[in-house]
C-alpha positions in Angstrom: -9.3 -28.6 -15.1 -5.6 -27.9 -14.4 -4.6 -27.0 -10.9 -1.1 -25.7 -11.2 -0.8 -24.9 -7.5 -1.6 -28.3 -6.1 1.4 -30.3 -5.0 1.9 -33.8 -3.5 3.2 -34.0 0.0 2.4 -37.6 1.0 6.0 -38.7 0.6 7.1 -35.8 2.9 4.6 -36.6 5.6 5.8 -40.2 5.6 9.3 -38.9 6.3 9.2 -36.2 9.0 12.1 -33.8 8.7 12.4 -34.2 4.9 12.1 -31.3 2.5 11.6 -30.5 -1.1 11.8 -27.4 -3.2 8.7 -26.5 -5.3 8.2 -23.9 -8.0 4.7 -23.5 -9.4 3.0 -20.7 -11.4 -0.3 -19.9 -12.8 -3.2 -17.3 -13.0 -5.0 -16.3 -9.9 -8.3 -14.3 -10.4 -9.5 -11.5 -8.2 -6.2 -10.1 -7.2 -7.2 -6.5 -6.9 -6.9 -3.7 -4.2 -7.8 0.0 -4.3 -5.0 1.2 -6.6 -3.6 -1.9 -8.3 -4.4 -5.3 -9.7 -2.7 -8.4 -11.1 -4.0 -9.1 -14.7 -6.3 -12.0 -14.9 -3.9 -13.7 -17.4 -0.8 -12.9 -15.4 1.2 -15.6 -13.7 1.6 -15.7 -9.9 4.8 -17.5 -9.1 5.3 -19.5 -5.9 8.8 -20.7 -5.0 8.9 -22.5 -1.6 10.7 -25.2 0.3 8.2 -27.7 1.8 9.2 -29.5 5.0 7.5 -32.1 6.9 7.3 -31.0 10.6 5.8 -34.2 11.5 3.5 -36.9 10.0 0.5 -34.5 9.4 2.1 -30.9 9.2 3.9 -29.3 6.3 5.7 -25.9 6.6 6.0 -23.8 3.5 8.8 -21.3 3.4 9.6 -19.1 0.4 8.5 -16.3 -1.8 5.4 -15.4 -4.0 5.8 -13.0 -6.9 3.5 -11.4 -9.4 3.4 -8.5 -11.9 0.8 -5.8 -11.1 -0.7 -2.8 -13.1 -2.5 0.3 -12.0 -2.6 4.1 -12.1 -0.4 6.6 -10.3 -2.4 7.8 -7.3 -1.3 11.4 -8.0 -1.2 12.0 -11.8 -3.3 8.9 -13.0 -0.6 7.8 -15.4 -0.4 4.0 -16.0 2.2 2.3 -13.7 3.4 -1.3 -13.3 5.7 -3.2 -11.1 6.5 -6.4 -9.4 5.2 -7.5 -6.0 7.2 -9.9 -3.9 6.0 -11.4 -0.5 7.9 -13.7 1.7 5.8 -16.5 3.2 6.1 -19.0 6.1 2.9 -20.9 6.4 1.6 -24.2 7.7 -0.5 -26.9 6.1 -2.2 -29.4 8.4 -5.1 -31.9 8.4 -8.4 -30.0 8.4 -9.5 -31.9 11.6 -6.5 -30.5 13.4 -6.6 -26.9 12.3 -9.3 -25.8 14.7 -7.7 -27.2 17.7 -4.3 -25.8 16.7 -5.6 -22.2 16.1 -6.8 -22.0 19.6 -4.0 -20.6 21.7 -1.5 -21.6 19.0 2.1 -21.2 19.9 3.3 -21.7 16.2 4.1 -18.0 15.6 2.5 -15.8 13.0 1.9 -18.5 10.4 -1.6 -19.0 8.8 -2.7 -22.6 8.7 -4.0 -24.0 5.5 -5.8 -27.3 5.1 -4.2 -30.4 3.5 -6.4 -32.4 1.2 -5.2 -36.0 1.8 -1.7 -36.1 0.5 -2.0 -32.8 -1.4 -1.4 -29.2 -0.5 -3.0 -26.4 -2.5 -0.7 -23.4 -2.7 -3.1 -21.1 -4.4 -4.9 -19.8 -1.2 -1.4 -19.0 0.2 -0.4 -17.2 -3.0 -3.7 -15.2 -3.1 -3.3 -14.0 0.6 0.3 -13.1 0.1 -0.2 -11.1 -3.0 -3.4 -9.3 -1.7 -1.5 -8.1 1.4 1.5 -7.0 -0.6 -0.1 -5.0 -3.5 0.5 -1.3 -3.2 -2.8 0.6 -2.6 -1.5 4.1 -3.6 1.1 3.4 -6.3 3.3 6.3 -7.7 4.9 6.8 -11.1 7.8 8.4 -9.2 8.4 9.4 -5.6 8.5 13.2 -6.7 5.3 13.0 -8.9 3.8 16.4 -8.8 0.3 15.1 -9.6 -2.6 16.9 -11.3 -3.5 20.5 -10.6 -6.7 20.5 -8.5 -7.9 23.6 -10.3 -7.5 22.9 -14.0 -6.5 19.2 -14.0 -3.2 19.7 -15.8 -0.4 17.3 -15.3 2.1 19.3 -13.3 4.8 16.9 -14.2 4.7 18.3 -17.7 4.4 22.0 -17.0 3.4 24.5 -14.3 -0.1 25.7 -15.2 0.2 28.7 -13.0 -3.1 28.2 -11.1 -3.5 29.5 -7.5 -3.9 26.3 -5.5 -3.8 28.0 -2.0 -7.0 27.0 -0.2 -8.5 29.9 1.7 -11.2 30.0 4.2 -13.6 33.0 3.6 -14.5 33.0 7.3 -11.0 34.4 8.0 -11.3 37.2 5.4 -12.0 39.9 8.0 -9.0 38.8 10.1 -6.8 38.9 7.0 -7.8 42.4 6.3 -7.0 43.4 9.9 -3.5 41.8 9.5 -2.9 43.8 6.4 -3.7 47.0 8.2 -1.5 45.9 11.1 1.4 45.3 8.7 1.7 49.0 7.6 5.3 50.3 7.4 7.0 51.9 10.3 7.3 55.1 8.3 3.6 55.2 8.0 3.1 54.8 11.8 5.7 57.5 12.5 4.0 60.0 10.2 0.7 59.3 11.8 2.3 60.0 15.3 3.7 63.3 14.1 0.4 64.3 12.7 -1.3 63.6 16.0 1.3 65.7 17.9 0.9 68.6 15.6 -2.9 68.5 16.1 -2.4 68.6 19.9 0.0 71.5 19.7 -2.4 73.5 17.5 -5.3 72.7 19.9 -3.2 74.1 22.9 -2.4 77.2 21.0 
């Protein structure tokens, strides 16, 4: 079975400080997050520079890219795009990884195991793409989305639905506010009527 992401690093390890450019590509299954996925037959591309830090450690520095598809999180239209992720990772002998992980001072790099004189770049590519895939993609930054009342696409036309959310528990207070918002003329007329009633009572 072809393993397009496996590269030879034995010659690098025998010459610490040496480096080599690698470009590999192939399908990676299971690349899916909440809102997007990489098609099963889509190619994930890895372009990295491999450098031997010493006789047992290889540093991979470069970029991983892939095409993704999904649905707009607002209007559910199909969307697609390209995800790019910069990587800087370490490959080391499996027997050394556990010791290096404890109190590591190597920075933020993950450490992937070497298999003899080979480095498998697929786990690196998988991790990079899963972390970079958009979870709530949009067809456009100003997408108006679907009407929550009738489900119409508001990017196409305004359906006219009333989408204001009201809490019935405040209905009595709303009515009170309506009463309080009567015009000044109305309040003035009420005051005059009250004064006239007081004068009539005195007479």
